[in-house]
C-alpha positions as YAML, in Angstrom:
chain: A
units: angstrom
residues:
- id: 1
  name: MET
  ca: [105.79, 281.87, 22.33]
- id: 2
  name: ILE
  ca: [108.59, 279.58, 21.55]
- id: 3
  name: ARG
  ca: [111.19, 280.73, 19.20]
- id: 4
  name: ILE
  ca: [113.63, 278.54, 17.28]
- id: 5
  name: ALA
  ca: [116.63, 279.90, 15.45]
- id: 6
  name: LEU
  ca: [118.15, 278.07, 12.44]
- id: 7
  name: VAL
  ca: [121.65, 279.33, 11.82]
- id: 8
  name: GLY
  ca: [124.36, 278.35, 9.27]
- id: 9
  name: ASP
  ca: [126.53, 279.40, 6.46]
- id: 10
  name: ILE
  ca: [125.32, 280.40, 3.04]
- id: 11
  name: GLY
  ca: [123.83, 277.38, 1.27]
- id: 12
  name: SER
  ca: [123.53, 275.26, 4.33]
- id: 13
  name: GLY
  ca: [119.79, 274.73, 4.05]
- id: 14
  name: LYS
  ca: [118.35, 277.12, 6.56]
- id: 15
  name: THR
  ca: [115.43, 278.27, 4.42]
- id: 16
  name: TYR
  ca: [114.70, 274.64, 3.28]
- id: 17
  name: TYR
  ca: [114.41, 273.45, 6.89]
- id: 18
  name: ALA
  ca: [112.46, 276.48, 8.05]
- id: 19
  name: ARG
  ca: [109.75, 275.61, 5.52]
- id: 20
  name: LEU
  ca: [109.52, 272.05, 6.86]
- id: 21
  name: PHE
  ca: [108.24, 273.35, 10.33]
- id: 22
  name: GLY
  ca: [104.85, 274.46, 8.90]
- id: 23
  name: TYR
  ca: [104.63, 277.46, 11.37]
- id: 24
  name: PRO
  ca: [104.99, 281.11, 10.73]
- id: 25
  name: VAL
  ca: [108.69, 281.80, 10.13]
- id: 26
  name: PHE
  ca: [110.77, 285.00, 10.53]
- id: 27
  name: ASN
  ca: [112.95, 284.65, 7.37]
- id: 28
  name: ALA
  ca: [116.11, 286.82, 7.90]
- id: 29
  name: ASP
  ca: [117.09, 286.18, 4.29]
- id: 30
  name: LEU
  ca: [114.03, 288.07, 3.07]
- id: 31
  name: ILE
  ca: [114.74, 290.94, 5.53]
- id: 32
  name: VAL
  ca: [118.40, 291.03, 4.48]
- id: 33
  name: ALA
  ca: [117.42, 291.08, 0.86]
- id: 34
  name: GLU
  ca: [115.27, 294.10, 1.51]
- id: 35
  name: ILE
  ca: [118.02, 295.77, 3.44]
- id: 36
  name: TYR
  ca: [120.38, 295.29, 0.46]
- id: 37
  name: LYS
  ca: [117.96, 296.87, -1.86]
- id: 38
  name: LYS
  ca: [116.94, 299.87, 0.38]
- id: 39
  name: ASN
  ca: [119.50, 300.65, 3.07]
- id: 40
  name: ARG
  ca: [122.43, 302.81, 1.82]
- id: 41
  name: LYS
  ca: [123.88, 302.83, 5.39]
- id: 42
  name: CYS
  ca: [124.21, 299.03, 5.36]
- id: 43
  name: PHE
  ca: [125.77, 299.23, 1.83]
- id: 44
  name: ASN
  ca: [128.25, 301.78, 2.97]
- id: 45
  name: GLN
  ca: [129.34, 299.63, 5.94]
- id: 46
  name: ILE
  ca: [129.84, 296.56, 3.81]
- id: 47
  name: LYS
  ca: [131.63, 298.53, 1.08]
- id: 48
  name: LYS
  ca: [133.96, 300.00, 3.73]
- id: 49
  name: LYS
  ca: [134.87, 296.50, 4.97]
- id: 50
  name: LEU
  ca: [135.25, 295.09, 1.58]
- id: 51
  name: PRO
  ca: [135.98, 298.00, -0.83]
- id: 52
  name: ASN
  ca: [137.20, 296.06, -3.81]
- id: 53
  name: PHE
  ca: [133.92, 294.09, -4.47]
- id: 54
  name: PHE
  ca: [131.17, 296.77, -4.58]
- id: 55
  name: SER
  ca: [130.86, 299.83, -6.60]
- id: 56
  name: SER
  ca: [127.21, 300.92, -6.59]
- id: 57
  name: PHE
  ca: [124.10, 300.92, -4.56]
- id: 58
  name: PRO
  ca: [122.01, 298.72, -4.20]
- id: 59
  name: LEU
  ca: [124.12, 295.91, -3.21]
- id: 60
  name: LYS
  ca: [123.75, 292.88, -5.47]
- id: 61
  name: LYS
  ca: [123.47, 289.54, -3.91]
- id: 62
  name: LYS
  ca: [125.50, 287.83, -6.58]
- id: 63
  name: GLU
  ca: [128.43, 290.27, -5.93]
- id: 64
  name: LEU
  ca: [128.18, 289.60, -2.26]
- id: 65
  name: ILE
  ca: [128.24, 285.89, -2.66]
- id: 66
  name: LYS
  ca: [131.27, 286.15, -5.02]
- id: 67
  name: CYS
  ca: [133.00, 288.37, -2.41]
- id: 68
  name: ILE
  ca: [132.25, 286.06, 0.53]
- id: 69
  name: LEU
  ca: [133.46, 282.97, -1.29]
- id: 70
  name: ALA
  ca: [136.65, 284.81, -2.40]
- id: 71
  name: ASN
  ca: [137.27, 286.14, 1.10]
- id: 72
  name: LYS
  ca: [135.97, 283.76, 3.83]
- id: 73
  name: LYS
  ca: [137.71, 285.50, 6.71]
- id: 74
  name: LYS
  ca: [136.03, 289.01, 6.14]
- id: 75
  name: SER
  ca: [132.57, 287.16, 5.67]
- id: 76
  name: LYS
  ca: [132.21, 286.84, 9.54]
- id: 77
  name: LYS
  ca: [132.41, 290.69, 9.77]
- id: 78
  name: ASN
  ca: [129.71, 290.99, 7.23]
- id: 79
  name: ASN
  ca: [127.50, 288.50, 8.95]
- id: 80
  name: ARG
  ca: [127.68, 290.70, 12.18]
- id: 81
  name: SER
  ca: [126.66, 293.85, 10.22]
- id: 82
  name: ASN
  ca: [123.75, 292.14, 8.63]
- id: 83
  name: SER
  ca: [122.74, 290.58, 12.01]
- id: 84
  name: SER
  ca: [122.44, 294.01, 13.64]
- id: 85
  name: PHE
  ca: [120.24, 295.37, 10.72]
- id: 86
  name: SER
  ca: [117.97, 292.31, 10.71]
- id: 87
  name: LYS
  ca: [117.63, 292.15, 14.50]
- id: 88
  name: LYS
  ca: [116.38, 295.76, 14.48]
- id: 89
  name: LYS
  ca: [113.92, 294.98, 11.77]
- id: 90
  name: ASN
  ca: [112.65, 291.83, 13.71]
- id: 91
  name: GLU
  ca: [112.09, 293.93, 16.81]
- id: 92
  name: ILE
  ca: [110.00, 296.42, 14.71]
- id: 93
  name: ILE
  ca: [107.91, 293.41, 13.23]
- id: 94
  name: HIS
  ca: [107.29, 291.96, 16.65]
...
C-alpha cells in the first residue's frame, strides 16, 4: 500500500487537498478533534506547556487556535504532542 502524507501549518489546505485525491484518507484533523474531546491526558500535557490559555476539559479548538496564533514558538511543541497521540490512534486503526 502506498501512503502519502500531507503536512503543513494550520489553514494551509491539507484537508482540501486530501479530498482531491479521491482515495481513502486518514484525516489526522478528525482524530485530533476526537482526542481533544475525550483524552484528558493530552489536555493536561497541552495545559502544562501553555497554562495561560486553557482552563477546563475538554480542550476547545477555538482556544487552541487563538493560543497558537498568539504564541507561534510554543506551537511546535504542541504539534509534537498531538502527533504522538494521532500516530498511536493511526496504528490502532490499521
